[in-house]
C-alpha positions as a Markdown table, in Angstrom:
| # | Residue | x | y | z |
|---|---|---|---|---|
| 1 | Met | 0.0 | -0.1 | 0.0 |
| 2 | Arg | 1.4 | 3.5 | -1.0 |
| 3 | Lys | 1.4 | 6.1 | 1.5 |
| 4 | Tyr | -1.1 | 9.2 | 1.2 |
| 5 | Ser | 1.5 | 11.5 | 2.3 |
| 6 | Ala | 3.1 | 11.9 | -1.1 |
| 7 | Thr | -0.2 | 12.7 | -2.6 |
| 8 | Ala | -0.8 | 15.3 | 0.1 |
| 9 | Val | 2.4 | 17.0 | -0.6 |
| 10 | Arg | 1.2 | 17.0 | -4.2 |
| 11 | Leu | -2.0 | 18.9 | -3.3 |
| 12 | Leu | 0.0 | 21.3 | -1.1 |
| 13 | Leu | 2.3 | 22.1 | -4.2 |
| 14 | Leu | -0.7 | 23.0 | -6.3 |
| 15 | Phe | -2.1 | 25.2 | -3.6 |
| 16 | Val | 1.2 | 27.0 | -3.5 |
| 17 | Val | 1.1 | 27.4 | -7.3 |
| 18 | Ile | -2.3 | 28.9 | -7.2 |
| 19 | Ser | -1.8 | 31.3 | -4.3 |
| 20 | Thr | 1.5 | 32.5 | -5.8 |
| 21 | Leu | -0.2 | 33.3 | -9.2 |
| 22 | Leu | -3.0 | 35.2 | -7.6 |
| 23 | Ala | -0.4 | 37.1 | -5.5 |
| 24 | Gln | 1.3 | 38.2 | -8.8 |
| 25 | Arg | -1.7 | 40.0 | -9.8 |
| 26 | Glu | -1.4 | 43.7 | -9.3 |
| 27 | Arg | -4.5 | 44.9 | -7.6 |
| 28 | Gln | -5.5 | 46.8 | -4.4 |
| 29 | Val | -6.5 | 44.5 | -1.7 |
| 30 | Pro | -9.7 | 45.7 | 0.0 |
| 31 | Arg | -9.9 | 46.1 | 3.8 |
| 32 | Pro | -11.6 | 42.7 | 5.0 |
| 33 | Asp | -15.3 | 42.7 | 5.6 |
| 34 | Pro | -16.1 | 42.3 | 9.3 |
| 35 | Gly | -17.6 | 38.8 | 8.6 |
| 36 | Glu | -14.7 | 37.8 | 6.5 |
| 37 | Gln | -12.2 | 38.9 | 9.2 |
| 38 | Lys | -14.0 | 36.9 | 11.7 |
| 39 | Phe | -14.0 | 33.8 | 9.6 |
| 40 | Phe | -10.2 | 33.9 | 9.3 |
| 41 | Glu | -9.6 | 34.6 | 12.7 |
| 42 | Gln | -11.5 | 31.5 | 13.7 |
| 43 | Leu | -9.7 | 29.5 | 11.0 |
| 44 | Arg | -6.3 | 30.8 | 12.3 |
| 45 | Ser | -7.3 | 29.8 | 15.8 |
| 46 | Leu | -8.3 | 26.3 | 14.6 |
| 47 | Phe | -5.2 | 25.9 | 12.7 |
| 48 | Gly | -3.0 | 27.0 | 15.7 |
| 49 | Arg | -5.0 | 24.4 | 17.8 |
| 50 | Phe | -4.5 | 21.6 | 15.4 |
| 51 | Arg | -0.8 | 22.2 | 14.3 |
| 52 | Asp | 0.7 | 20.7 | 17.2 |
| 53 | Gly | -2.1 | 18.6 | 18.5 |
| 54 | Asp | -3.2 | 14.9 | 18.0 |
| 55 | Leu | -5.1 | 15.0 | 14.9 |
| 56 | Gln | -6.5 | 11.5 | 15.2 |
| 57 | Arg | -7.9 | 12.7 | 18.6 |
| 58 | Ala | -9.2 | 16.0 | 17.2 |
| 59 | Phe | -11.1 | 13.8 | 14.6 |
| 60 | Asp | -12.3 | 11.3 | 17.1 |
| 61 | Thr | -13.7 | 14.0 | 19.4 |
| 62 | Ala | -15.5 | 16.0 | 16.4 |
| 63 | Gly | -19.3 | 15.6 | 16.2 |
| 64 | Pro | -21.5 | 14.5 | 13.4 |
| 65 | Ile | -22.6 | 17.0 | 10.6 |
| 66 | Arg | -26.2 | 17.1 | 9.9 |
| 67 | Cys | -27.3 | 16.3 | 6.4 |
| 68 | Ser | -29.2 | 19.5 | 6.1 |
| 69 | Asp | -26.1 | 21.4 | 7.0 |
| 70 | Leu | -24.1 | 19.4 | 4.5 |
| 71 | Val | -26.3 | 20.3 | 1.5 |
| 72 | Ser | -27.6 | 23.8 | 2.4 |
| 73 | Asp | -27.5 | 26.5 | 0.0 |
| 74 | Asp | -25.5 | 25.4 | -2.9 |
| 75 | Gly | -23.8 | 22.4 | -0.9 |
| 76 | Glu | -20.3 | 23.7 | -1.9 |
| 77 | Trp | -17.5 | 23.3 | 0.4 |
| 78 | Arg | -14.0 | 24.5 | -0.2 |
| 79 | Pro | -10.6 | 23.4 | 1.4 |
| 80 | Val | -9.4 | 26.0 | 3.8 |
| 81 | Ala | -6.7 | 24.1 | 5.7 |
| 82 | Phe | -4.6 | 21.0 | 5.5 |
| 83 | Phe | -2.4 | 18.9 | 7.7 |
| 84 | Asn | -0.4 | 15.6 | 7.4 |
| 85 | Glu | -0.1 | 13.7 | 10.7 |
| 86 | Asp | 3.6 | 14.2 | 9.9 |
| 87 | Arg | 3.7 | 18.0 | 9.9 |
| 88 | Lys | 7.0 | 17.8 | 8.0 |
| 89 | Leu | 5.0 | 16.7 | 4.9 |
| 90 | Gly | 2.6 | 19.5 | 4.9 |
| 91 | Ala | 0.4 | 21.9 | 7.1 |
| 92 | Trp | -1.1 | 25.1 | 5.6 |
| 93 | Tyr | -4.3 | 27.2 | 6.0 |
| 94 | His | -5.9 | 30.0 | 3.8 |
| 95 | Ser | -5.5 | 33.3 | 5.2 |
| 96 | Ser | -7.8 | 35.5 | 2.9 |
| 97 | Leu | -10.9 | 35.0 | 0.9 |
| 98 | Glu | -8.8 | 35.6 | -2.2 |
| 99 | Glu | -6.9 | 32.4 | -1.5 |
| 100 | Val | -10.0 | 30.4 | -1.0 |
| 101 | Lys | -11.3 | 31.5 | -4.3 |
| 102 | Gly | -7.9 | 30.8 | -6.0 |
| 103 | Asp | -8.0 | 27.2 | -4.8 |
| 104 | Leu | -10.0 | 25.7 | -7.6 |
| 105 | Ser | -11.0 | 22.4 | -5.9 |
| 106 | Ala | -14.5 | 22.2 | -4.7 |
| 107 | Tyr | -16.7 | 19.5 | -2.8 |
| 108 | Ile | -20.3 | 19.7 | -3.6 |
| 109 | Phe | -23.0 | 17.8 | -1.7 |
| 110 | Lys | -26.6 | 17.4 | -3.2 |
| 111 | Gly | -29.5 | 15.4 | -1.9 |
| 112 | Thr | -32.8 | 15.1 | 0.0 |
| 113 | Cys | -32.5 | 14.9 | 3.7 |
| 114 | Thr | -35.3 | 12.8 | 4.8 |
| 115 | Thr | -33.3 | 12.4 | 8.1 |
| 116 | Glu | -30.2 | 14.2 | 9.4 |
| 117 | Gln | -28.3 | 10.9 | 8.5 |
| 118 | Ser | -29.4 | 10.6 | 4.9 |
| 119 | Ser | -27.1 | 9.6 | 2.2 |
| 120 | Val | -26.3 | 12.3 | -0.3 |
| 121 | Gln | -24.3 | 12.7 | -3.5 |
| 122 | Leu | -20.9 | 14.3 | -3.9 |
| 123 | Val | -19.4 | 15.9 | -7.0 |
| 124 | Thr | -15.9 | 17.0 | -7.0 |
| 125 | Lys | -13.9 | 19.5 | -9.0 |
| 126 | Phe | -10.0 | 19.8 | -9.3 |
| 127 | Pro | -7.8 | 21.9 | -11.7 |
| 128 | Val | -5.4 | 20.3 | -14.2 |
| 129 | Lys | -1.7 | 20.8 | -13.4 |
| 130 | Asp | -0.5 | 21.6 | -17.1 |
| 131 | Ser | -3.5 | 24.0 | -17.5 |
| 132 | Leu | -2.2 | 25.9 | -14.4 |
| 133 | Asp | 1.3 | 26.0 | -15.8 |
| 134 | Arg | 0.0 | 27.5 | -19.1 |
| 135 | Tyr | -1.8 | 30.3 | -17.0 |
| 136 | Ala | 1.5 | 30.8 | -15.0 |
| 137 | Asp | 3.3 | 31.5 | -18.4 |
| 138 | Gly | 0.6 | 33.9 | -19.5 |
| 139 | Arg | -0.7 | 31.6 | -22.4 |
| 140 | Ile | -4.2 | 31.3 | -21.3 |
| 141 | His | -6.7 | 33.4 | -19.1 |
| 142 | Phe | -7.6 | 32.3 | -15.6 |
| 143 | Asn | -11.1 | 31.4 | -16.6 |
| 144 | Glu | -9.6 | 29.0 | -19.4 |
| 145 | Ile | -7.9 | 26.8 | -16.7 |
| 146 | Lys | -9.0 | 23.2 | -17.1 |
| 147 | Ile | -11.0 | 21.8 | -14.4 |
| 148 | Asn | -11.9 | 18.1 | -14.1 |
| 149 | Val | -15.5 | 17.6 | -12.8 |
| 150 | Asn | -15.8 | 14.1 | -11.5 |
| 151 | Gly | -18.9 | 12.0 | -11.5 |
| 152 | Ala | -21.2 | 11.9 | -8.5 |
| 153 | Val | -20.3 | 9.5 | -5.6 |
| 154 | Arg | -22.3 | 8.4 | -2.8 |
| 155 | Ala | -21.6 | 10.0 | 0.8 |
| 156 | Ser | -23.1 | 7.9 | 3.5 |
| 157 | Phe | -23.4 | 8.5 | 7.3 |
| 158 | Asp | -21.5 | 5.9 | 9.4 |
| 159 | Ser | -23.2 | 5.4 | 12.6 |
| 160 | Arg | -20.1 | 4.0 | 14.4 |
| 161 | Ser | -17.7 | 6.7 | 13.5 |
| 162 | Glu | -20.5 | 9.4 | 13.3 |
| 163 | Ala | -18.8 | 10.5 | 10.0 |
| 164 | Tyr | -20.0 | 11.1 | 6.5 |
| 165 | Arg | -18.0 | 8.4 | 4.5 |
| 166 | Phe | -17.2 | 8.4 | 0.8 |
| 167 | Asp | -14.5 | 7.1 | -1.6 |
| 168 | Leu | -13.0 | 9.1 | -4.4 |
| 169 | Pro | -11.7 | 6.8 | -7.0 |
| 170 | Tyr | -10.6 | 9.7 | -9.4 |
| 171 | Leu | -6.8 | 9.5 | -8.6 |
| 172 | Tyr | -3.9 | 9.8 | -11.1 |
| 173 | Ser | -0.4 | 8.6 | -11.0 |
| 174 | Val | 1.7 | 11.6 | -11.3 |
| 175 | Thr | 5.4 | 12.0 | -11.7 |
| 176 | Gln | 7.8 | 13.2 | -9.1 |
| 177 | Arg | 11.4 | 14.4 | -9.9 |
| 178 | Asn | 14.3 | 12.3 | -8.5 |
| 179 | Ser | 11.8 | 9.6 | -7.0 |
| 180 | Arg | 10.8 | 6.1 | -8.1 |
| 181 | Glu | 7.8 | 6.1 | -5.7 |
| 182 | Val | 4.4 | 6.0 | -7.3 |
| 183 | Val | 2.5 | 9.0 | -6.3 |
| 184 | Tyr | -1.2 | 9.3 | -6.4 |
| 185 | Ser | -3.0 | 12.7 | -6.7 |
| 186 | Leu | -6.7 | 14.0 | -7.2 |
| 187 | Val | -5.2 | 16.4 | -9.5 |
| 188 | Ala | -4.1 | 15.3 | -13.1 |
| 189 | Asp | -0.7 | 16.4 | -14.6 |
| 190 | Arg | -2.3 | 16.7 | -17.9 |
| 191 | Ser | -5.9 | 16.8 | -19.3 |
| 192 | Thr | -5.2 | 13.5 | -21.3 |
| 193 | Asp | -4.4 | 11.5 | -18.2 |
| 194 | His | -6.7 | 8.7 | -17.2 |
| 195 | Tyr | -7.8 | 7.5 | -13.7 |
| 196 | Val | -5.7 | 4.7 | -12.1 |
| 197 | Thr | -7.7 | 1.6 | -11.3 |
| 198 | Asn | -5.7 | 0.0 | -8.3 |
| 199 | Val | -6.4 | 2.5 | -5.6 |
| 200 | Thr | -9.0 | 4.7 | -4.0 |
| 201 | Asn | -9.0 | 7.8 | -1.8 |
| 202 | Gln | -11.1 | 7.2 | 1.5 |
| 203 | Trp | -12.7 | 10.1 | 3.2 |
| 204 | Asp | -14.5 | 10.4 | 6.7 |
| 205 | Cys | -15.9 | 14.0 | 7.6 |
| 206 | Lys | -17.0 | 15.3 | 10.9 |
| 207 | Ser | -18.1 | 18.7 | 12.2 |
| 208 | Val | -15.6 | 20.6 | 14.4 |
| 209 | His | -17.2 | 21.9 | 17.4 |
| 210 | Ala | -15.8 | 24.6 | 19.8 |
| 211 | Asn | -17.3 | 27.3 | 21.9 |
| 212 | Asp | -15.3 | 29.9 | 20.0 |
| 213 | Leu | -16.2 | 28.7 | 16.5 |
| 214 | Thr | -19.5 | 30.2 | 14.9 |
| 215 | Phe | -18.6 | 29.2 | 11.2 |
| 216 | Gln | -19.0 | 25.7 | 10.0 |
| 217 | Phe | -15.9 | 23.5 | 9.5 |
| 218 | Leu | -15.5 | 19.9 | 8.6 |
| 219 | Ile | -12.4 | 17.9 | 9.6 |
| 220 | Cys | -12.0 | 15.1 | 7.1 |
| 221 | Asp | -9.7 | 12.1 | 7.7 |
| 222 | Thr | -8.3 | 10.8 | 4.3 |
| 223 | Gln | -6.0 | 8.1 | 3.1 |
| 224 | Thr | -5.3 | 6.4 | -0.2 |
| 225 | Val | -5.7 | 2.6 | -0.1 |
| 226 | Pro | -5.8 | -0.4 | -2.6 |
| 227 | Leu | -9.3 | -0.9 | -4.1 |
| 228 | Asn | -9.3 | -4.4 | -3.0 |
| 229 | Glu | -8.7 | -3.5 | 0.8 |
| 230 | Glu | -11.5 | -4.4 | 3.1 |
| 231 | Pro | -12.9 | -2.4 | 6.0 |
| 232 | Arg | -11.3 | 0.9 | 6.8 |
| 233 | Gly | -9.0 | 1.3 | 9.9 |
| 234 | Arg | -6.1 | 3.2 | 11.2 |
| 235 | Gly | -4.4 | 0.3 | 12.8 |
| 236 | Thr | -2.5 | -0.8 | 9.7 |
| 237 | Arg | -1.4 | 2.5 | 8.2 |
| 238 | Ser | 2.0 | 3.9 | 8.8 |
| 239 | Phe | 2.8 | 7.4 | 10.5 |
| 240 | Gly | 2.4 | 10.0 | 7.6 |
| 241 | Ala | -0.1 | 7.9 | 5.6 |
| 242 | Ala | -3.1 | 10.0 | 6.9 |
| 243 | Ala | -3.8 | 13.4 | 5.9 |
| 244 | Tyr | -6.6 | 15.8 | 7.2 |
| 245 | Phe | -8.3 | 18.4 | 5.4 |
| 246 | Ile | -10.3 | 21.3 | 6.9 |
| 247 | Leu | -13.5 | 22.2 | 4.7 |
| 248 | Ser | -15.9 | 25.0 | 5.1 |
| 249 | Asp | -18.9 | 26.2 | 3.3 |
| 250 | Gly | -18.3 | 29.7 | 4.6 |
| 251 | Lys | -21.6 | 29.8 | 6.6 |
| 252 | Glu | -22.0 | 31.2 | 10.1 |
| 253 | Ala | -24.4 | 29.2 | 12.2 |
| 254 | Ser | -25.3 | 32.0 | 14.7 |
| 255 | Thr | -26.2 | 34.6 | 12.0 |
| 256 | Ser | -27.6 | 34.8 | 8.5 |
| 257 | Met | -24.2 | 35.5 | 7.0 |
| 258 | Lys | -22.4 | 33.6 | 4.5 |
| 259 | Leu | -19.1 | 34.3 | 3.0 |
| 260 | Ser | -19.1 | 34.2 | -0.9 |
| 261 | Phe | -16.7 | 31.5 | -1.5 |
| 262 | Gly | -17.8 | 31.0 | -5.1 |
| 263 | Asp | -20.1 | 32.6 | -7.7 |
| 264 | Gly | -22.8 | 30.2 | -7.2 |
| 265 | Ser | -23.1 | 29.5 | -10.9 |
| 266 | Gly | -21.6 | 25.9 | -10.8 |
| 267 | Ser | -18.9 | 26.9 | -13.4 |
| 268 | Asn | -15.9 | 24.9 | -14.1 |
| 269 | Ala | -13.4 | 27.7 | -13.6 |
| 270 | Glu | -13.9 | 30.7 | -11.5 |
| 271 | Lys | -12.6 | 34.0 | -12.3 |
| 272 | Pro | -10.4 | 35.6 | -9.6 |
| 273 | Pro | -11.4 | 38.9 | -8.1 |
| 274 | Glu | -9.9 | 41.7 | -10.0 |
| 275 | Thr | -11.9 | 44.3 | -8.1 |
| 276 | Pro | -13.1 | 44.1 | -4.4 |
| 277 | Asp | -16.0 | 41.9 | -4.1 |
| 278 | Arg | -18.8 | 41.9 | -1.5 |
| 279 | Thr | -17.4 | 39.1 | 0.5 |
| 280 | Ala | -20.5 | 38.7 | 2.9 |
| 281 | Glu | -24.1 | 38.6 | 1.8 |
| 282 | Pro | -27.4 | 37.7 | 3.5 |
| 283 | Asp | -28.0 | 33.9 | 3.7 |
| 284 | Arg | -31.3 | 33.5 | 1.9 |
| 285 | Ser | -31.8 | 30.1 | 3.3 |
| 286 | Ala | -33.4 | 31.6 | 6.3 |
| 287 | Glu | -36.4 | 32.0 | 3.9 |
| 288 | Pro | -36.9 | 28.5 | 2.7 |
| 289 | Pro | -37.0 | 28.5 | -1.2 |
| 290 | Ala | -39.4 | 26.0 | -3.0 |
| 291 | Arg | -38.0 | 22.3 | -2.6 |
| 292 | Ala | -36.2 | 23.2 | 0.6 |
| 293 | Val | -36.2 | 21.0 | 3.8 |
| 294 | Thr | -38.3 | 23.1 | 6.3 |
| 295 | Ala | -38.6 | 22.2 | 9.9 |
| 296 | Asn | -41.8 | 20.3 | 11.1 |
| 297 | Ala | -43.2 | 20.2 | 7.6 |
| 298 | Gly | -41.5 | 17.1 | 6.2 |
| 299 | Pro | -38.9 | 17.1 | 3.3 |
| 300 | Leu | -39.9 | 18.3 | -0.2 |
| 301 | Ala | -38.2 | 17.3 | -3.4 |
| 302 | Thr | -34.8 | 18.7 | -4.0 |
| 303 | Trp | -32.9 | 18.8 | -7.3 |
| 304 | Gln | -30.1 | 16.2 | -7.4 |
| 305 | Ile | -27.4 | 15.2 | -9.7 |
| 306 | Pro | -28.1 | 11.7 | -11.2 |
| 307 | Gly | -25.6 | 8.9 | -10.4 |
| 308 | Ser | -22.5 | 8.8 | -12.6 |
| 309 | Ala | -23.3 | 5.2 | -13.8 |
| 310 | Ser | -27.0 | 6.0 | -14.5 |
| 311 | Lys | -28.2 | 6.4 | -18.2 |
| 312 | Leu | -28.4 | 9.8 | -19.7 |
| 313 | Ser | -31.3 | 8.7 | -21.8 |
| 314 | Glu | -33.4 | 7.8 | -18.7 |
| 315 | Val | -33.2 | 11.2 | -17.0 |
| 316 | Asp | -36.6 | 12.1 | -18.4 |
| 317 | Thr | -38.3 | 9.2 | -16.5 |
| 318 | Gly | -39.0 | 12.1 | -14.1 |
| 319 | Glu | -38.6 | 16.0 | -14.1 |
| 320 | Phe | -35.2 | 17.1 | -15.1 |
| 321 | Arg | -33.4 | 20.3 | -16.0 |
| 322 | Ile | -30.1 | 21.4 | -17.4 |
| 323 | Arg | -28.1 | 24.3 | -15.9 |
| 324 | Phe | -25.8 | 26.5 | -18.1 |
| 325 | Ser | -22.9 | 28.0 | -16.3 |
| 326 | Pro | -23.4 | 31.7 | -16.5 |
| 327 | Gln | -19.5 | 32.0 | -15.9 |
| 328 | Thr | -18.9 | 30.6 | -19.4 |
| 329 | Trp | -22.1 | 30.9 | -21.3 |
| 330 | Thr | -23.3 | 34.5 | -20.7 |
| 331 | Asn | -21.7 | 36.0 | -23.8 |
| 332 | Lys | -21.9 | 32.9 | -25.9 |
| 333 | Ile | -25.5 | 31.6 | -25.2 |
| 334 | Gly | -26.9 | 33.4 | -28.3 |
| 335 | Ser | -24.6 | 31.6 | -30.8 |
| 336 | Ala | -24.0 | 28.0 | -31.7 |
| 337 | Gln | -21.2 | 26.3 | -29.5 |
| 338 | Val | -19.6 | 22.9 | -29.6 |
| 339 | Leu | -18.5 | 21.0 | -26.4 |
| 340 | Ser | -16.0 | 18.1 | -26.3 |
| 341 | Asp | -13.5 | 16.9 | -23.7 |
| 342 | Gln | -14.9 | 19.5 | -21.3 |
| 343 | Lys | -13.9 | 22.4 | -23.7 |
| 344 | Met | -16.3 | 24.8 | -25.5 |
| 345 | Ser | -15.7 | 26.6 | -28.7 |
| 346 | Ser | -17.6 | 28.3 | -31.4 |
| 347 | Phe | -19.3 | 25.9 | -33.7 |
| 348 | Asp | -18.0 | 25.8 | -37.2 |
| 349 | Ala | -20.6 | 23.9 | -39.3 |
| 350 | Ala | -17.9 | 23.1 | -42.0 |
| 351 | Lys | -15.6 | 21.3 | -39.5 |
| 352 | Pro | -17.6 | 19.4 | -37.0 |
| 353 | Pro | -15.7 | 17.0 | -34.5 |
| 354 | Thr | -15.1 | 13.4 | -36.0 |
| 355 | Gly | -14.6 | 10.3 | -34.1 |
| 356 | Val | -15.1 | 11.9 | -30.6 |
| 357 | Asp | -18.0 | 12.5 | -28.3 |
| 358 | Tyr | -19.4 | 16.0 | -28.6 |
| 359 | Cys | -22.5 | 18.2 | -27.8 |
| 360 | Val | -23.7 | 21.1 | -30.0 |
| 361 | Trp | -25.7 | 24.0 | -28.4 |
| 362 | Arg | -28.0 | 25.5 | -31.3 |
| 363 | Pro | -30.1 | 28.5 | -29.9 |
| 364 | Ala | -33.4 | 29.1 | -31.7 |
| 365 | Ser | -33.7 | 32.5 | -30.3 |
| 366 | Ala | -30.8 | 34.7 | -29.1 |
| 367 | Thr | -33.2 | 36.7 | -26.9 |
| 368 | Leu | -35.0 | 33.6 | -25.4 |
| 369 | Ala | -31.7 | 31.6 | -24.9 |
| 370 | Thr | -30.7 | 33.7 | -22.0 |
| 371 | Arg | -33.6 | 31.9 | -20.0 |
| 372 | Val | -31.6 | 28.9 | -19.5 |
| 373 | Leu | -29.1 | 30.8 | -17.4 |
| 374 | Gly | -31.4 | 31.4 | -14.5 |
| 375 | Asn | -30.7 | 30.1 | -10.9 |
| 376 | Glu | -33.8 | 28.2 | -11.4 |
| 377 | Pro | -34.0 | 27.5 | -15.0 |
| 378 | Asp | -37.1 | 25.2 | -14.8 |
| 379 | Thr | -39.4 | 28.0 | -13.9 |
| 380 | Asp | -38.7 | 29.6 | -17.5 |
| 381 | Val | -37.7 | 26.5 | -19.5 |
| 382 | Ala | -39.5 | 23.3 | -20.6 |
| 383 | Tyr | -37.1 | 20.4 | -21.3 |
| 384 | Thr | -37.7 | 17.2 | -23.5 |
| 385 | Leu | -35.4 | 14.5 | -24.4 |
| 386 | Thr | -35.2 | 12.3 | -27.5 |
| 387 | Thr | -32.9 | 9.5 | -28.3 |
| 388 | Thr | -31.6 | 8.2 | -31.7 |
| 389 | Asp | -29.2 | 5.4 | -32.5 |
| 390 | Thr | -26.2 | 7.8 | -32.2 |
| 391 | Ser | -27.3 | 10.9 | -30.3 |
| 392 | Ile | -29.3 | 12.2 | -27.3 |
| 393 | Asn | -31.1 | 15.4 | -28.0 |
| 394 | Phe | -32.4 | 17.9 | -25.4 |
| 395 | Asp | -35.0 | 20.5 | -26.7 |
| 396 | Met | -35.8 | 23.4 | -24.6 |
| 397 | Lys | -38.9 | 25.7 | -25.0 |
| 398 | Thr | -40.8 | 28.3 | -23.1 |
| 399 | His | -43.8 | 27.0 | -21.1 |
| 400 | Asn | -46.1 | 28.5 | -24.0 |
| 401 | Gly | -44.2 | 26.5 | -26.5 |
| 402 | Ser | -41.9 | 29.0 | -28.1 |
| 403 | Arg | -38.6 | 27.3 | -29.0 |
| 404 | Ile | -35.5 | 28.5 | -27.1 |
| 405 | Gly | -32.7 | 26.0 | -28.4 |
| 406 | Ala | -31.5 | 22.5 | -28.5 |
| 407 | Leu | -28.7 | 20.6 | -27.1 |
| 408 | Gln | -27.7 | 17.8 | -29.4 |
| 409 | Cys | -25.1 | 15.2 | -28.1 |
| 410 | Phe | -23.4 | 12.6 | -30.3 |
| 411 | Phe | -21.5 | 9.5 | -29.4 |
| 412 | Pro | -19.9 | 7.9 | -32.4 |
| 413 | Gly | -18.8 | 4.4 | -32.1 |
| 414 | Arg | -21.7 | 3.4 | -30.0 |
| 415 | Glu | -24.2 | 1.0 | -31.3 |
| 416 | Asp | -26.9 | 2.6 | -29.1 |
| 417 | Ala | -26.6 | 6.1 | -27.6 |
| 418 | Ala | -29.3 | 5.1 | -25.1 |
| 419 | Thr | -26.6 | 3.2 | -23.2 |
| 420 | Val | -24.4 | 6.3 | -22.7 |
| 421 | Ser | -23.9 | 7.0 | -19.0 |
| 422 | Val | -24.2 | 10.4 | -17.2 |
| 423 | Asp | -20.4 | 10.1 | -16.4 |
| 424 | Arg | -19.5 | 9.9 | -20.1 |
| 425 | Trp | -21.7 | 12.9 | -20.8 |
| 426 | Val | -20.0 | 14.9 | -17.9 |
| 427 | Ala | -16.6 | 14.0 | -19.7 |
| 428 | Val | -17.9 | 15.8 | -22.8 |
| 429 | Val | -19.5 | 18.9 | -21.3 |
| 430 | Gly | -17.4 | 19.3 | -18.0 |
| 431 | Gly | -18.7 | 22.2 | -15.7 |
| 432 | His | -20.2 | 24.0 | -18.6 |
| 433 | Leu | -23.4 | 22.1 | -18.2 |
| 434 | Thr | -25.1 | 20.3 | -15.3 |
| 435 | Ile | -27.9 | 17.9 | -15.5 |
| 436 | Glu | -30.2 | 17.7 | -12.5 |
| 437 | Val | -33.3 | 15.5 | -11.7 |
| 438 | Leu | -36.1 | 15.4 | -9.1 |
| 439 | Pro | -36.2 | 12.1 | -7.2 |
């Protein structure tokens, strides 16, 4: 079994790359918002408490996170601190909102909480190393950094450990200079790299409780193990094989404040703040929207991301919708676009892609097309799905029947497109598009 410590060091190096790149941008840094300042004071205090402490004990004494807290608002949690149990191998924390936004990895929990221990789905996003290098060299813009959007995995509550537990099999074998050791990372070196099939990354996450903490923090115990390894346990792993991440959703439990970690668009690459942002905004979750879980009233249906292995052609067995990321579509939604290998470009009818999976967005009306960019697009858009031997097509209309546009997805080399999985579709569209269903 390989140690996780090397993987942890790799993730640490990528954090340093991003934070350094952002620091190189010339801009005035605004005075922190009081809510932001409070958040990072608490994080700094938490980091100091854990820096020299027994991390396994800190994890064991942490409490369970409620399902409703895990998926609240957009369900997006960001890494804000990291420790290896061998501190020589890595320990850091983000000291500003700018650094949090510059860390392009994200953990997005989605699901319906029928109880506070309900299983939910988790979608993860991580940048690609060579794309970061191109940005560092000035060859691409920040919003062109390649982001791998992984298929959803199941996060389940374990009653014995009182932790939410999940496995991330999306690991890559990466190269280390002057080392013969095999190193695994959640971050790919190149966009053409493929997942390894012999190991998985195990996570257990609990809530950090302390009298001086008002923001929500998760402490996650992680390790990389062979896929054929039986039950989890700490007894057999060597010192340095365990790593601990601190995640936060930026939400303060005692007030209606939430830090704006992301743009909320679900985009696959976030634009760094060039001008001062409003870093604290009212938390609208205090006013339950439609489909939210409300106290004493029983759970209502909540939009979910379908399982990665489920068939794309079957999402219309119930209600579904497609979310277009405003970050990448706002200035392009009115013209035809082609998506392939998680990239988007203007569609050239004379040179369609050949031999690869791809999707084409064809707007019927540039004016009506902007409706698909809404936060709740289903309120303005009606969706239908049709399947042919080689393609799956999504037609979008207004609720009174006016055509908005169509998304046609082609899968050459398949005898029947109806067998295409959601995961294969995600590999085509990346974070530019997200499909959601009602259970």
